[in-house]
N, C-alpha and C positions, 0 to 999 in steps of 0.2 A: 574440461575441468569446470565444475560448477562454481557458483559464487562463494559458497562456504569453503570449498577446498582452496580457492584462491586466497581467501582471507586467512585461513590457517597457515598457508605457505608464507604470506606476507608477515604474519606475526613472528616468524622465525628470523626475519631479516633485521639487521642493525639500522640505526637511524640514518647513517650516511648512504646506505644503499637505497633506502626508501626515498631519501631526498633526491638521489640521482634519478630514480624512476620518475618521480613527480616532475623534475625538470625536463627529463627526456620526452615525456608525453605532453609537455607544454601546459601543465596545470599549476605551476608555481604561483602565479598571480592570483588565480582563483582560490587556491588553498589558503594563501595568506589572507586574502580578504575575508573568507569564511571564518577563519580562526579568530581574526581580530574582531569581527562583528559579533561573534558569540562570546568573546572573553569579557570579563568584568572590566570596567573602565580603569580601575586602579591597577590592574595587571598590565594593561596596555600602556599606561603612563610609566610604570616601572621599566618596561622593556624599552620604551622610547628614551628614558633617562639613561639606561644602561648603554644603549646604542650610541647616544651622544657622548657619553663618557669614554667609551671605547674609541670613537673617532677622534676625540680631543687628545686622548693619551697616546694614540698611535702616531701622532705627529711628533711626540716627545721621545718615545722609546719603543722598543719591541716587546716590553713586558707589560703592556697595557691590559691584556687579558688577566694576568695574575692580579693586578691592582683591583680590577672590578670584582673578581671573585673573592678577594680578601675583604673588600669593603662590604660585600653582600653576605659574608660569612659562609661562602661556598667552598673555600679552599680547604 
């Protein structure tokens, strides 16, 4: 299989499967670093704030994801 065929196959996969592949081949840290370094700073800051809110709320209840999504208008 050549590179383009592999890319076309990967495009058909869902995000969870792609994440599993990245973790399995040991590329999670490298991928995370590359994405963060290329992203605009405001986007990184928003993600850090969202992560902090998720962790803070997870101590209180199991509906923390719903709270974050509602606050960001994503629900």
